[in-house]
Steps between C-alpha positions, in 0.01 A plus 500: 500500500543426130144379462359828638761712316585677827823556685605639834828634632658526840799709602758418765791667678804282564791637707821537296695305764251214489204414714129453475297652219219731612196555280420860412124560509519858368793619285453853635665367817834466321483716187496878515271687260738723299218745437474584870753755624772364733330664800161354394330842487458541122404298195627554144284390205411604145189622318420612148421872463358691203710805414499562124216576266512241222146385434255716303269513803791638709510805271127519432304364799166537321621244245507218754448235229805614305767236447752738339854503641729802460880455521795727428785248532594137452386388843146419390513125559715287732508143376134399523358801684393841373631805687186651656679770699526278811822442690609260776602701808655405831304602811555467871262527793479433870474130571149519640148447369357796309829692466526725193782439254760755392617486137879541493487555120211747516456682170784311330412331171721197563446139603623327811451206499612476139257390232412239394640249751623706797361436845589563862858390425542848345493677838622437855562674832853613583651302790444792742139541384542870420488469121330300227717393209330440167590416140377735229568599140442876521444559131184571304365462147750399235795514745320247720426271205862482380665458842540191716689682776357522851651668805459461875356801681 
C-alpha cells in the first residue's frame, strides 16, 4: 500500500493461444538458472582471488601496518578502486552442498567478470554443458589500461 510504502508482485503464465492465467508461486518453476550446467550437475560462479603483490605488507609481511602500494604500470587504479593485486575469477563446482570450486583462470592475472561493473553475465555454460564461455581482457599493466577490447574464451 502507498501508506505503508510497500509493494508486492505476482507472476502469471498465460498460454499463447489464450486461456486461463495461472499464478506462479516460485519463478524457479519456469526460469532456468543459467549458472547451473544444462545437466544440472555443476554450478558456475565467480570469486575474487589475490594473485599479485601490490601492498607494502605483501612484500614485507612484518610491516603489516604499511599502507604503501607498489606498481610498475598504469593499471594502479580502475575508476574508483585501487588495484590491490586481486582479480575476479570464474569457478565451477559440483552442484551440491560443500563442493569445492575449481578456478578456470587459476594463476592468470586477469578479470572475469570484468571490472568494475561485470557480473555473472560475463560467463555462461555452452549449450552441451561441456564448456564454460567467459569474457576477458587478457592484458596487464599499461596494456590493460589503454585497451577496451575483450574476447570470449
